[in-house]
BATORKE-499176 format. One line per 8 residues: their letters; for each residue x, y, z of N, C-alpha, C, O. Coordinates in pm, whole numbers, plus 50000, padded with zeros to 5 digits. Layout:
a) X,Y,Z,X,Y,Z,X,Y,Z,X,Y,Z; ...
***
This chain:
mlrqeens) 49914,32258,44999,49801,32348,45052,49670,32304,45000,49665,32292,44877; 49538,32270,45081,49448,32265,45048,49389,32370,44955,49410,32491,44965; 49315,32311,44866,49242,32431,44789,49076,32428,44843,49000,32337,44810; 49048,32507,44903,48946,32543,44975,48808,32490,44918,48730,32433,44993; 48779,32509,44781,48679,32477,44717,48660,32321,44693,48552,32263,44680; 48798,32262,44690,48815,32112,44660,48782,32025,44789,48714,31923,44782; 48829,32069,44895,48826,31993,45036,48743,32024,45157,48733,31948,45254; 48685,32142,45143,48605,32176,45255,48483,32110,45283,48448,32108,45401
vpillsgl) 48407,32054,45196,48306,31972,45233,48336,31839,45288,48277,31781,45380; 48427,31803,45225,48468,31647,45250,48531,31651,45413,48505,31554,45484; 48599,31744,45460,48641,31769,45563,48565,31787,45665,48593,31736,45773; 48444,31871,45646,48339,31914,45723,48267,31795,45748,48236,31775,45866; 48224,31689,45643,48126,31592,45625,48206,31486,45692,48138,31409,45760; 48328,31464,45690,48394,31337,45747,48409,31360,45905,48387,31270,45986; 48450,31490,45940,48477,31515,46083,48325,31474,46158,48302,31409,46260; 48244,31536,46071,48108,31552,46149,48041,31396,46168,47986,31352,46269
fwflitvv) 48063,31325,46033,48023,31183,46057,48098,31072,46129,48058,30957,46145; 48221,31128,46172,48312,31041,46248,48255,31067,46388,48251,30971,46464; 48209,31193,46432,48162,31227,46551,48050,31160,46588,48039,31102,46696; 47945,31167,46481,47810,31109,46486,47829,30934,46507,47757,30864,46579; 47936,30888,46428,47960,30745,46437,47978,30720,46587,47901,30642,46642; 48085,30788,46662,48107,30789,46795,48000,30818,46897,47991,30751,47000; 47923,30913,46868,47814,30925,46951,47715,30781,46942,47678,30713,47038; 47685,30757,46793,47636,30622,46821,47673,30508,46896,47602,30444,46973
ihvglwrv) 47791,30488,46865,47855,30361,46957,47837,30384,47104,47808,30295,47183; 47858,30520,47138,47835,30543,47295,47712,30518,47331,47687,30451,47432; 47617,30570,47250,47446,30545,47310,47441,30393,47273,47354,30346,47346; 47476,30327,47220,47463,30174,47189,47505,30109,47309,47426,30050,47382; 47663,30122,47336,47713,30091,47472,47617,30130,47594,47582,30045,47676; 47587,30231,47600,47526,30282,47721,47391,30183,47746,47358,30142,47857; 47319,30153,47618,47172,30097,47638,47199,29946,47644,47105,29869,47668; 47323,29900,47624,47323,29754,47632,47383,29726,47779,47357,29625,47843
rrpkspsr) 47469,29833,47823,47536,29797,47956,47604,29934,47997,47702,29978,47935; 47545,30001,48108,47599,30112,48141,47744,30081,48215,47745,30017,48320; 47837,30119,48168,47987,30096,48237,47996,30139,48406,47934,30227,48466; 48062,30076,48440,48084,30110,48607,48170,30248,48609,48164,30324,48705; 48250,30274,48496,48329,30410,48520,48297,30485,48389,48379,30485,48297; 48172,30553,48381,48139,30604,48261,48232,30719,48224,48254,30733,48104; 48292,30805,48311,48415,30895,48266,48513,30819,48180,48529,30850,48062; 48576,30722,48234,48685,30659,48188,48635,30591,48040,48705,30601,47939
tfmvlfif) 48528,30532,48042,48501,30480,47926,48478,30575,47805,48522,30556,47692; 48405,30677,47845,48403,30811,47769,48544,30829,47698,48548,30820,47575; 48653,30851,47767,48775,30902,47723,48818,30769,47618,48846,30783,47499; 48816,30659,47679,48881,30525,47603,48783,30539,47448,48844,30533,47341; 48646,30556,47448,48577,30551,47350,48618,30656,47261,48647,30624,47146; 48625,30781,47296,48669,30891,47207,48808,30889,47149,48836,30913,47032; 48895,30854,47250,49044,30833,47220,49055,30749,47097,49107,30783,46990; 48989,30609,47133,48988,30475,47017,48948,30538,46868,49008,30525,46762
ssmtggls) 48819,30615,46901,48780,30648,46795,48833,30756,46716,48809,30768,46596; 48907,30836,46785,48993,30951,46696,49118,30893,46643,49176,30941,46545; 49172,30762,46723,49286,30709,46626,49239,30616,46504,49311,30614,46405; 49144,30554,46505,49082,30474,46424,49026,30554,46292,49052,30531,46174; 48937,30659,46351,48891,30761,46246,48993,30836,46177,48983,30866,46058; 49093,30868,46250,49186,30961,46214,49279,30872,46108,49323,30934,46011; 49306,30750,46119,49383,30673,46009,49314,30652,45913,49365,30675,45804; 49176,30601,45917,49090,30608,45789,49093,30710,45720,49101,30695,45598
llwmlgle) 49086,30854,45781,49086,30979,45679,49203,31005,45664,49211,31098,45584; 49312,30969,45703,49469,30996,45645,49476,30913,45525,49537,30957,45428; 49417,30787,45519,49403,30695,45387,49319,30755,45285,49342,30750,45164; 49212,30818,45347,49102,30846,45234,49128,30999,45192,49104,31026,45074; 49170,31094,45270,49180,31247,45250,49316,31297,45225,49348,31384,45144; 49395,31227,45307,49555,31286,45298,49575,31343,45434,49478,31343,45510; 49695,31392,45476,49734,31421,45598,49677,31571,45636,49642,31598,45751; 49673,31667,45525,49629,31781,45570,49479,31780,45620,49429,31824,45723
amifslfl) 49422,31713,45509,49258,31705,45546,49224,31631,45673,49124,31660,45739; 49309,31534,45706,49282,31467,45822,49317,31524,45949,49270,31480,46053; 49432,31660,45943,49421,31717,46053,49314,31823,46067,49266,31841,46179; 49275,31889,45974,49150,31944,45992,49024,31876,46038,48946,31925,46119; 49011,31773,45987,48879,31682,46029,48914,31644,46171,48818,31629,46248; 49025,31627,46215,49035,31590,46365,49049,31689,46449,49070,31658,46566; 49041,31829,46415,49019,31961,46485,48888,31943,46539,48853,31930,46657; 48805,31945,46406,48653,31932,46400,48610,31831,46500,48535,31855,46595
ysslaaay) 48664,31716,46473,48611,31595,46571,48656,31618,46710,48584,31574,46800; 48755,31675,46739,48808,31697,46871,48717,31803,46932,48684,31789,47050; 48679,31896,46869,48590,32035,46926,48456,31965,46973,48411,31987,47086; 48395,31883,46884,48283,31842,46903,48286,31723,47001,48187,31709,47072; 48372,31647,47011,48402,31563,47108,48420,31603,47250,48357,31549,47340; 48509,31702,47272,48511,31800,47370,48382,31845,47441,48348,31815,47555; 48319,31920,47355,48167,31968,47390,48064,31874,47414,47956,31900,47468; 48102,31764,47371,48014,31648,47396,48046,31574,47547,47965,31540,47634
lismpgie) 48165,31564,47545,48204,31520,47690,48191,31607,47792,48164,31551,47898; 48200,31730,47799,48184,31812,47900,48039,31833,47922,48015,31848,48041; 47913,31840,47830,47795,31838,47856,47730,31711,47902,47619,31722,47952; 47793,31569,47890,47732,31472,47914,47695,31458,48067,47582,31425,48102; 47803,31486,48160,47771,31461,48315,47623,31553,48335,47527,31499,48389; 47618,31660,48299,47486,31754,48344,47370,31665,48283,47269,31640,48349; 47388,31619,48151,47273,31537,48089,47201,31447,48155,47080,31438,48174; 47329,31355,48202,47302,31236,48257,47248,31242,48406,47162,31162,48446
sespssmi) 47301,31336,48480,47242,31330,48611,47125,31403,48626,47100,31505,48562; 47040,31346,48722,46910,31426,48739,46921,31529,48848,46964,31535,48963; 46849,31628,48735,46872,31771,48821,46741,31778,48888,46643,31713,48853; 46746,31877,49005,46594,31915,49063,46530,31962,48961,46415,31916,48959; 46555,32041,48865,46442,32124,48776,46379,32007,48700,46256,32012,48693; 46441,31900,48641,46406,31809,48556,46302,31700,48633,46206,31646,48577; 46340,31683,48768,46241,31606,48838,46132,31678,48878,46023,31620,48879; 46139,31791,48912,46018,31860,48947,45935,31872,48815,45816,31839,48821
vtfidskt) 45981,31911,48706,45917,31892,48587,45840,31763,48552,45720,31759,48523; 45926,31656,48558,45864,31548,48516,45746,31486,48636,45653,31410,48609; 45772,31531,48747,45663,31483,48861,45563,31574,48829,45454,31517,48826; 45554,31705,48802,45436,31778,48792,45356,31733,48639,45239,31763,48615; 45439,31661,48552,45379,31617,48463,45275,31526,48457,45162,31520,48408; 45364,31446,48533,45307,31298,48571,45156,31316,48667,45070,31228,48681; 45154,31419,48712,45023,31423,48809,44905,31462,48701,44926,31467,48580; 44795,31486,48754,44661,31499,48681,44654,31648,48636,44742,31729,48668
sdgasyed) 44551,31678,48565,44562,31822,48530,44542,31911,48620,44507,32023,48582; 44557,31885,48762,44505,31973,48882,44678,32011,48930,44709,32093,49016; 44757,31941,48861,44929,31972,48924,44926,31889,49041,44854,31795,49073; 45046,31964,49109,45099,31903,49227,45122,32041,49311,45143,32155,49268; 45111,31990,49465,45096,32056,49536,45240,32080,49607,45322,31989,49616; 45260,32202,49654,45387,32258,49718,45431,32145,49808,45551,32121,49799; 45357,32062,49900,45394,31981,49992,45446,31862,49902,45557,31817,49930; 45380,31810,49804,45424,31707,49717,45555,31741,49690,45643,31664,49731
lrnlitde) 45594,31862,49614,45705,31895,49582,45820,31898,49689,45931,31858,49651; 45808,31936,49803,45891,31919,49913,45940,31769,49954,46050,31735,49999; 45830,31696,49928,45870,31540,49967,45935,31496,49859,46029,31419,49883; 45913,31522,49742,46006,31494,49637,46160,31490,49637,46233,31396,49606; 46193,31612,49677,46326,31653,49656,46404,31630,49781,46382,31714,49869; 46490,31537,49809,46574,31535,49947,46697,31546,49919,46743,31522,49808; 46769,31589,50029,46931,31581,50012,46988,31465,49973,47077,31452,49889; 46922,31363,50051,46985,31235,50031,46973,31182,49889,47061,31109,49844
lfildrvt) 46886,31211,49829,46843,31182,49678,46973,31237,49580,47034,31177,49491; 46986,31351,49623,47082,31390,49531,47265,31374,49583,47360,31342,49511; 47265,31403,49708,47403,31348,49792,47461,31218,49736,47569,31208,49678; 47361,31106,49767,47391,30989,49735,47429,30975,49622,47542,30929,49606; 47357,31004,49520,47405,30977,49382,47545,31022,49346,47631,30958,49285; 47552,31155,49400,47690,31198,49355,47787,31161,49434,47899,31184,49386; 47785,31094,49572,47897,31038,49635,47906,30907,49574,48019,30860,49585; 47833,30840,49519,47839,30709,49472,47925,30718,49348,48014,30638,49323
glhvegli) 47886,30840,49258,47943,30856,49146,48101,30874,49159,48186,30804,49103; 48122,30984,49247,48271,30994,49274,48350,30880,49329,48470,30874,49304; 48293,30792,49402,48330,30681,49463,48353,30601,49313,48470,30574,49284; 48271,30571,49242,48295,30479,49136,48434,30521,49045,48528,30449,49011; 48411,30663,49021,48507,30738,48944,48678,30727,49016,48783,30771,48968; 48658,30658,49135,48784,30687,49219,48832,30815,49248,48952,30841,49254; 48740,30901,49265,48788,31024,49335,48783,31033,49481,48863,31101,49546; 48701,30972,49525,48689,30935,49685,48694,30813,49726,48670,30724,49644
eeknskia) 48723,30782,49853,48719,30647,49904,48683,30634,50049,48701,30733,50120; 48636,30530,50100,48622,30517,50220,48724,30474,50303,48788,30374,50271; 48752,30545,50426,48858,30488,50518,48814,30509,50647,48783,30626,50671; 48800,30420,50747,48759,30446,50858,48638,30481,50904,48620,30550,51004; 48529,30426,50817,48400,30469,50802,48398,30654,50796,48319,30728,50855; 48500,30690,50716,48479,30834,50650,48501,30826,50533,48554,30728,50480; 48458,30944,50463,48506,30953,50335,48615,31057,50317,48610,31171,50365; 48710,31010,50244,48850,31082,50195,48841,31076,50059,48795,30984,49992
itksgssf) 48902,31215,50011,48971,31212,49886,49083,31143,49844,49185,31133,49913; 49067,31093,49733,49197,31026,49665,49300,31108,49594,49266,31217,49549; 49419,31067,49580,49517,31144,49486,49454,31201,49360,49467,31320,49331; 49395,31125,49295,49309,31133,49165,49209,31253,49209,49201,31353,49138; 49148,31243,49308,49023,31341,49331,49081,31459,49341,49031,31557,49284; 49209,31470,49421,49255,31592,49476,49344,31664,49378,49368,31781,49408; 49409,31606,49240,49426,31648,49147,49311,31713,49038,49333,31812,48967; 49193,31640,49040,49096,31681,48960,49045,31826,49027,49030,31925,48955
mklflfyh) 49019,31827,49175,48970,31945,49239,49040,32048,49207,48988,32157,49180; 49179,32022,49207,49255,32139,49179,49227,32198,49055,49238,32320,49045; 49199,32142,48979,49173,32207,48806,49049,32289,48852,49058,32406,48816; 48948,32264,48914,48809,32350,48931,48863,32455,49047,48806,32564,49056; 48960,32427,49123,48995,32534,49209,49050,32647,49142,49015,32764,49155; 49145,32598,49066,49227,32703,48967,49145,32768,48874,49197,32871,48831; 49034,32743,48830,48951,32779,48744,48877,32892,48843,48871,33008,48801; 48828,32864,48959,48740,32960,49038,48847,33065,49095,48805,33175,49131
yltgripr) 48979,33036,49104,49082,33135,49145,49086,33225,49041,49060,33341,49071; 49119,33196,48900,49115,33280,48766,49011,33351,48749,49020,33454,48683; 48896,33315,48802,48751,33394,48769,48695,33491,48890,48590,33556,48893; 48813,33476,49000,48776,33535,49111,48676,33514,49203,48619,33598,49273; 48656,33374,49196,48559,33301,49281,48604,33253,49413,48533,33208,49504; 48749,33269,49410,48828,33236,49530,48907,33341,49562,48994,33367,49478; 48902,33405,49656,49028,33512,49709,49168,33461,49713,49196,33345,49742; 49252,33550,49684,49403,33497,49679,49433,33434,49802,49389,33494,49900
gg) 49505,33314,49828,49529,33258,49933,49422,33171,49980,49439,33087,50068; 49305,33193,49916,49193,33102,49982,49166,32979,49947,49077,32917,50004
***
């Protein structure tokens, strides 16, 4: 059994350092060339990092410390992965604030803002992303959901059902 005073700090620092190294690699990859399938690249990067980091921690700290460090790394990685799509995509609020900031000290008119935000701007970006990720496909000039897209959507529908946002049988 680990003695808390001996191994707590190395476990915390190794898990944190391991996660930060992965983030630096992620940022470096995206700066050099953004991958065609960001979600898959994220998963490969974090799984590869967990394996290589886990093996090195096993060698340096031992099995028990590696397991605790892996829990910390996995928690940080999961939070990071969940938050990245929201950070990467352009939100209406960020566009509005950036646009107003770029204007002179007078600010922007409501008409300027109405012309800035269009449905096509947001819909096209999201449809392209879904297509690249393989969640939708084009068939006979129409957009259809793929098998993996359907599975992915079922996760969200199940969560909505659990929280009462979708009535039973709906």
